[in-house]
Backbone as JSON Lines, residues from 0, in Angstrom:
{"i":0,"aa":"M","n":[-3.18,-7.41,15.62],"ca":[-4.0,-8.31,15.19],"c":[-3.98,-8.25,13.58]}
{"i":1,"aa":"T","n":[-4.37,-9.45,13.2],"ca":[-4.1,-9.87,11.72],"c":[-5.3,-8.87,10.91]}
{"i":2,"aa":"F","n":[-5.32,-8.82,9.65],"ca":[-6.23,-8.22,8.67],"c":[-7.26,-8.96,8.71]}
{"i":3,"aa":"N","n":[-7.15,-10.22,8.79],"ca":[-8.47,-11.05,8.69],"c":[-9.14,-11.03,9.77]}
{"i":4,"aa":"N","n":[-8.7,-10.53,11.13],"ca":[-9.51,-10.42,12.28],"c":[-9.97,-9.04,12.51]}
{"i":5,"aa":"V","n":[-9.64,-8.13,11.89],"ca":[-10.05,-6.61,11.94],"c":[-11.36,-6.7,11.84]}
{"i":6,"aa":"A","n":[-12.16,-7.04,11.18],"ca":[-13.51,-7.05,10.75],"c":[-14.23,-7.31,11.89]}
{"i":7,"aa":"K","n":[-13.83,-8.1,12.91],"ca":[-14.21,-8.3,14.1],"c":[-14.45,-7.21,15.0]}
{"i":8,"aa":"L","n":[-13.71,-6.03,14.49],"ca":[-13.75,-4.78,15.66],"c":[-14.58,-3.65,14.82]}
{"i":9,"aa":"G","n":[-15.02,-3.79,13.73],"ca":[-15.92,-2.82,12.99],"c":[-15.55,-2.8,11.63]}
{"i":10,"aa":"E","n":[-16.16,-1.88,11.04],"ca":[-16.2,-1.85,9.52],"c":[-14.92,-0.97,9.08]}
{"i":11,"aa":"T","n":[-14.3,-1.35,8.13],"ca":[-12.84,-0.62,7.63],"c":[-13.25,-0.55,6.14]}
{"i":12,"aa":"L","n":[-12.28,0.2,5.19],"ca":[-12.22,0.46,4.0],"c":[-10.73,0.15,3.7]}
{"i":13,"aa":"T","n":[-10.51,-0.62,2.77],"ca":[-9.28,-0.8,2.22],"c":[-9.25,-0.22,0.74]}
{"i":14,"aa":"V","n":[-8.27,0.64,0.42],"ca":[-7.92,1.13,-0.72],"c":[-6.64,1.02,-1.4]}
{"i":15,"aa":"F","n":[-6.51,0.7,-2.69],"ca":[-5.22,0.83,-3.42],"c":[-5.24,2.05,-4.09]}
{"i":16,"aa":"T","n":[-4.02,2.71,-3.99],"ca":[-3.94,3.78,-4.75],"c":[-2.76,3.88,-5.69]}
{"i":17,"aa":"E","n":[-2.69,4.22,-6.5],"ca":[-1.75,4.56,-7.77],"c":[-0.99,6.03,-7.57]}
{"i":18,"aa":"F","n":[0.25,6.14,-7.35],"ca":[0.76,7.34,-7.33],"c":[1.75,7.66,-8.48]}
{"i":19,"aa":"T","n":[1.7,8.68,-9.08],"ca":[2.58,9.31,-10.01],"c":[3.45,10.4,-9.41]}
{"i":20,"aa":"L","n":[4.67,10.34,-9.58],"ca":[5.34,11.65,-9.03],"c":[5.81,12.66,-10.13]}
{"i":21,"aa":"K","n":[5.66,13.94,-9.82],"ca":[6.23,14.94,-10.82],"c":[7.79,14.61,-11.28]}
{"i":22,"aa":"N","n":[8.47,14.38,-10.32],"ca":[9.8,14.33,-10.65],"c":[10.46,12.79,-10.45]}
{"i":23,"aa":"H","n":[11.41,12.51,-10.92],"ca":[11.79,11.16,-10.58],"c":[13.35,11.06,-10.16]}
{"i":24,"aa":"R","n":[13.67,11.94,-9.29],"ca":[14.94,12.07,-8.75],"c":[15.19,10.9,-7.61]}
{"i":25,"aa":"Q","n":[16.11,10.61,-7.29],"ca":[16.25,9.78,-6.01],"c":[15.58,10.48,-4.85]}
{"i":26,"aa":"I","n":[16.07,11.68,-4.67],"ca":[15.52,12.38,-3.54],"c":[13.83,12.48,-3.43]}
{"i":27,"aa":"D","n":[13.57,12.73,-4.63],"ca":[11.77,12.56,-4.82],"c":[11.2,11.29,-4.08]}
{"i":28,"aa":"F","n":[11.79,10.44,-4.8],"ca":[11.24,8.93,-4.43],"c":[11.4,9.0,-2.59]}
{"i":29,"aa":"A","n":[12.83,8.99,-2.23],"ca":[12.91,8.92,-0.97],"c":[12.08,9.88,-0.19]}
{"i":30,"aa":"R","n":[11.89,11.03,-0.31],"ca":[11.01,11.91,0.37],"c":[9.44,11.33,0.29]}
{"i":31,"aa":"F","n":[9.05,11.0,-0.69],"ca":[7.64,10.38,-0.78],"c":[7.68,9.27,-0.01]}
{"i":32,"aa":"Q","n":[8.63,8.51,-0.17],"ca":[8.46,7.03,0.64],"c":[8.46,7.05,2.3]}
{"i":33,"aa":"E","n":[9.12,8.33,2.57],"ca":[9.11,8.56,4.27],"c":[8.04,9.16,4.6]}
{"i":34,"aa":"T","n":[7.44,9.96,3.69],"ca":[6.18,10.59,4.17],"c":[5.16,9.52,4.49]}
{"i":35,"aa":"L","n":[5.01,8.54,3.35],"ca":[3.81,7.52,3.38],"c":[4.37,6.48,4.43]}
{"i":36,"aa":"E","n":[5.42,6.29,4.65],"ca":[5.56,5.29,5.77],"c":[5.26,5.76,7.06]}
{"i":37,"aa":"K","n":[5.09,7.06,7.08],"ca":[4.63,7.88,8.57],"c":[3.21,7.73,8.66]}
{"i":38,"aa":"I","n":[2.53,7.35,7.77],"ca":[1.03,7.24,7.7],"c":[0.55,5.84,8.38]}
{"i":39,"aa":"D","n":[0.04,5.9,9.3],"ca":[-0.37,4.39,10.07],"c":[-1.34,3.64,8.98]}
{"i":40,"aa":"S","n":[-2.29,4.2,8.21],"ca":[-3.2,3.51,7.45],"c":[-2.38,2.98,6.31]}
{"i":41,"aa":"C","n":[-1.29,3.5,5.85],"ca":[-0.47,3.18,4.8],"c":[0.04,1.73,5.06]}
{"i":42,"aa":"V","n":[-0.4,0.63,4.83],"ca":[0.12,-0.77,5.43],"c":[1.08,-1.43,3.99]}
{"i":43,"aa":"E","n":[0.94,-0.99,3.09],"ca":[1.8,-1.34,1.98],"c":[2.23,-0.3,0.97]}
{"i":44,"aa":"C","n":[3.36,-0.42,0.5],"ca":[4.15,0.56,-0.46],"c":[4.89,-0.12,-1.3]}
{"i":45,"aa":"H","n":[4.66,0.04,-2.59],"ca":[5.41,-0.83,-3.89],"c":[5.85,0.11,-4.8]}
{"i":46,"aa":"L","n":[7.13,0.22,-5.02],"ca":[7.78,0.95,-6.2],"c":[7.63,0.23,-7.29]}
{"i":47,"aa":"V","n":[6.84,0.55,-8.41],"ca":[6.49,-0.53,-9.54],"c":[6.96,0.01,-10.99]}
{"i":48,"aa":"S","n":[6.89,-0.75,-11.78],"ca":[7.18,-0.33,-13.25],"c":[5.9,-0.23,-13.75]}
{"i":49,"aa":"G","n":[5.8,0.4,-14.73],"ca":[4.39,0.73,-15.68],"c":[4.17,1.98,-15.7]}
{"i":50,"aa":"G","n":[2.76,2.26,-15.68],"ca":[2.36,3.89,-15.99],"c":[2.2,4.5,-14.86]}
{"i":51,"aa":"Y","n":[2.69,3.82,-13.68],"ca":[2.79,4.95,-12.31],"c":[4.04,4.46,-11.7]}
{"i":52,"aa":"D","n":[4.05,4.99,-10.54],"ca":[5.3,4.9,-9.75],"c":[5.31,4.04,-8.63]}
{"i":53,"aa":"Y","n":[4.24,4.32,-7.81],"ca":[3.86,3.51,-6.62],"c":[2.64,2.87,-6.34]}
{"i":54,"aa":"L","n":[2.45,1.89,-5.86],"ca":[1.2,1.41,-5.39],"c":[1.05,1.29,-3.98]}
{"i":55,"aa":"A","n":[0.18,1.84,-3.21],"ca":[0.08,1.8,-1.99],"c":[-1.15,1.21,-1.48]}
{"i":56,"aa":"K","n":[-1.24,0.45,-0.28],"ca":[-2.47,-0.23,0.2],"c":[-2.97,0.4,1.48]}
{"i":57,"aa":"F","n":[-4.11,1.15,1.84],"ca":[-4.4,1.77,2.86],"c":[-5.64,1.24,3.39]}
{"i":58,"aa":"V","n":[-5.61,0.88,4.9],"ca":[-6.8,0.32,5.48],"c":[-7.29,1.65,6.47]}
{"i":59,"aa":"T","n":[-8.27,2.07,6.03],"ca":[-8.97,3.23,6.95],"c":[-10.12,2.82,7.18]}
{"i":60,"aa":"A","n":[-10.8,3.87,8.3],"ca":[-12.19,3.69,8.85],"c":[-13.32,4.02,8.05]}
{"i":61,"aa":"G","n":[-12.91,4.6,6.88],"ca":[-14.18,4.82,5.86],"c":[-13.65,5.92,4.77]}
{"i":62,"aa":"I","n":[-14.51,6.06,3.97],"ca":[-14.02,7.01,2.85],"c":[-13.64,8.41,3.11]}
{"i":63,"aa":"S","n":[-14.33,8.94,4.25],"ca":[-13.87,10.4,4.87],"c":[-12.55,10.3,5.22]}
{"i":64,"aa":"D","n":[-12.33,9.28,6.02],"ca":[-10.93,8.9,6.77],"c":[-9.89,8.91,5.62]}
{"i":65,"aa":"Y","n":[-10.1,7.99,4.62],"ca":[-9.12,7.77,3.36],"c":[-9.07,9.14,2.72]}
{"i":66,"aa":"Q","n":[-10.09,10.17,2.54],"ca":[-9.89,11.39,1.78],"c":[-9.19,12.27,2.92]}
{"i":67,"aa":"N","n":[-9.41,12.46,3.7],"ca":[-8.44,13.16,4.64],"c":[-6.87,12.87,4.79]}
{"i":68,"aa":"I","n":[-6.77,11.66,4.51],"ca":[-5.32,11.09,4.54],"c":[-4.73,11.71,3.22]}
{"i":69,"aa":"V","n":[-5.43,11.32,2.06],"ca":[-5.13,11.93,0.92],"c":[-4.88,13.4,0.85]}
{"i":70,"aa":"E","n":[-5.9,14.09,1.07],"ca":[-5.9,15.79,1.38],"c":[-4.7,16.26,1.99]}
{"i":71,"aa":"A","n":[-4.46,15.65,3.27],"ca":[-3.19,15.97,3.97],"c":[-2.08,15.35,3.16]}
{"i":72,"aa":"L","n":[-1.91,14.5,2.48],"ca":[-0.52,14.02,1.8],"c":[-0.44,14.97,0.78]}
{"i":73,"aa":"I","n":[-1.47,15.49,-0.18],"ca":[-1.21,16.22,-1.22],"c":[-0.93,17.7,-0.66]}
{"i":74,"aa":"D","n":[-1.63,18.06,0.4],"ca":[-0.91,19.5,1.35],"c":[0.29,19.5,1.64]}
{"i":75,"aa":"K","n":[0.96,18.33,2.02],"ca":[2.44,18.3,2.29],"c":[3.23,18.56,1.13]}
{"i":76,"aa":"D","n":[2.53,18.58,-0.13],"ca":[3.65,18.87,-1.36],"c":[4.89,17.81,-1.43]}
{"i":77,"aa":"V","n":[4.58,16.41,-1.29],"ca":[5.54,15.7,-1.57],"c":[6.17,15.18,-2.99]}
{"i":78,"aa":"G","n":[5.54,15.8,-3.95],"ca":[5.69,15.61,-5.2],"c":[4.75,14.81,-5.93]}
{"i":79,"aa":"I","n":[3.45,14.79,-5.42],"ca":[2.65,13.64,-6.23],"c":[2.03,14.76,-7.76]}
{"i":80,"aa":"D","n":[2.08,13.91,-8.53],"ca":[1.47,14.55,-9.89],"c":[0.0,14.22,-10.0]}
{"i":81,"aa":"K","n":[-0.33,12.86,-9.99],"ca":[-1.53,12.34,-9.95],"c":[-1.58,11.23,-9.11]}
{"i":82,"aa":"Y","n":[-2.92,11.1,-8.95],"ca":[-3.07,9.66,-8.01],"c":[-4.5,8.84,-8.42]}
{"i":83,"aa":"F","n":[-4.58,7.65,-8.38],"ca":[-6.04,6.84,-8.68],"c":[-6.33,6.06,-7.49]}
{"i":84,"aa":"S","n":[-7.45,6.06,-7.11],"ca":[-7.81,5.15,-6.2],"c":[-8.75,4.27,-6.54]}
{"i":85,"aa":"F","n":[-8.51,3.09,-5.77],"ca":[-9.17,1.66,-6.15],"c":[-9.7,1.13,-4.9]}
{"i":86,"aa":"V","n":[-11.09,1.38,-4.66],"ca":[-11.66,0.95,-3.28],"c":[-11.99,-0.29,-3.2]}
{"i":87,"aa":"V","n":[-11.62,-1.27,-2.37],"ca":[-12.08,-2.87,-2.48],"c":[-13.3,-3.06,-1.83]}
{"i":88,"aa":"M","n":[-14.11,-3.73,-2.83],"ca":[-15.31,-4.06,-2.45],"c":[-15.58,-5.4,-1.67]}
{"i":89,"aa":"K","n":[-14.64,-6.28,-1.88],"ca":[-14.68,-7.26,-1.29],"c":[-13.3,-8.16,-1.23]}
{"i":90,"aa":"T","n":[-13.07,-8.79,-0.23],"ca":[-11.54,-9.4,-0.37],"c":[-11.89,-10.94,-0.37]}
{"i":91,"aa":"P","n":[-12.19,-11.88,-1.28],"ca":[-12.45,-13.06,-1.15],"c":[-11.49,-14.14,-0.5]}
{"i":92,"aa":"F","n":[-9.88,-13.6,-0.66],"ca":[-8.97,-14.42,0.29],"c":[-7.78,-13.55,0.35]}
{"i":93,"aa":"V","n":[-7.28,-13.87,1.37],"ca":[-5.86,-13.56,1.44],"c":[-4.91,-14.48,2.15]}
{"i":94,"aa":"K","n":[-3.77,-14.78,1.37],"ca":[-2.84,-15.64,1.79],"c":[-1.98,-15.22,2.49]}
{"i":95,"aa":"N","n":[-1.79,-15.91,3.85],"ca":[-0.77,-15.31,4.52],"c":[0.67,-16.3,4.51]}
{"i":96,"aa":"H","n":[0.88,-16.8,3.43],"ca":[2.2,-17.53,3.33],"c":[2.75,-17.42,1.87]}
{"i":97,"aa":"L","n":[3.88,-17.79,1.85],"ca":[4.76,-17.78,0.24],"c":[4.65,-18.99,-0.07]}
{"i":98,"aa":"P","n":[4.58,-19.39,-1.35],"ca":[4.62,-20.94,-1.96],"c":[6.31,-21.3,-1.9]}
{"i":99,"aa":"L","n":[6.8,-21.53,-0.67],"ca":[8.37,-21.71,-0.81],"c":[8.82,-22.85,-1.66]}
{"i":100,"aa":"G","n":[8.22,-23.78,-1.53],"ca":[8.72,-25.01,-2.31],"c":[8.64,-24.7,-3.96]}
{"i":101,"aa":"R","n":[7.95,-23.68,-4.28],"ca":[7.6,-23.36,-5.68],"c":[8.77,-22.58,-6.09]}
{"i":102,"aa":"L","n":[8.96,-21.53,-5.15],"ca":[9.9,-20.39,-5.33],"c":[11.21,-21.08,-5.41]}
{"i":103,"aa":"F","n":[11.7,-22.01,-4.21],"ca":[13.14,-22.19,-4.0],"c":[13.01,-23.82,-4.26]}
{"i":104,"aa":"G","n":[12.48,-24.45,-4.71],"ca":[12.33,-25.92,-4.7],"c":[13.1,-26.76,-3.51]}
{"i":105,"aa":"D","n":[14.27,-27.44,-4.06],"ca":[14.95,-28.22,-3.09],"c":[15.66,-27.46,-2.09]}
{"i":106,"aa":"R","n":[16.01,-26.38,-2.16],"ca":[16.87,-25.5,-1.37],"c":[15.86,-25.3,-0.08]}
{"i":107,"aa":"V","n":[14.7,-25.38,-0.14],"ca":[13.74,-25.09,1.16],"c":[14.03,-26.44,2.06]}
{"i":108,"aa":"H","n":[14.18,-27.61,1.32],"ca":[14.51,-28.8,1.96],"c":[15.72,-28.97,2.7]}
{"i":109,"aa":"D","n":[16.61,-28.27,1.96],"ca":[18.21,-28.32,2.39],"c":[18.23,-27.46,3.61]}
{"i":110,"aa":"Q","n":[17.46,-26.56,3.83],"ca":[17.65,-25.58,5.08],"c":[17.18,-26.46,6.28]}
{"i":111,"aa":"S","n":[16.56,-27.39,6.19],"ca":[15.9,-27.99,7.25],"c":[16.91,-28.7,8.23]}
């Protein structure tokens, strides 16, 4: 089922979460990523530059569900130093395609 159609089944809560890890060794990143990947509600995870290490997207049954997920994640002691949660109030649009022509120009047409 696509994200656009899930609302037909009932209410959901989407939360973007910034995570900063205590340590920045390769093993710390790997352990965190492996743990997050096992959480069904975590539908995206990005290692980013800037003021934090990861940006993750969770789709949950509600705020209590999200809180339980984060508390369990912290209890696992996977190296989280701090995290910030951003609850999505409304999603005006989601694009399900990439602008291939803009990204790759003539190379897109050469593959046809």
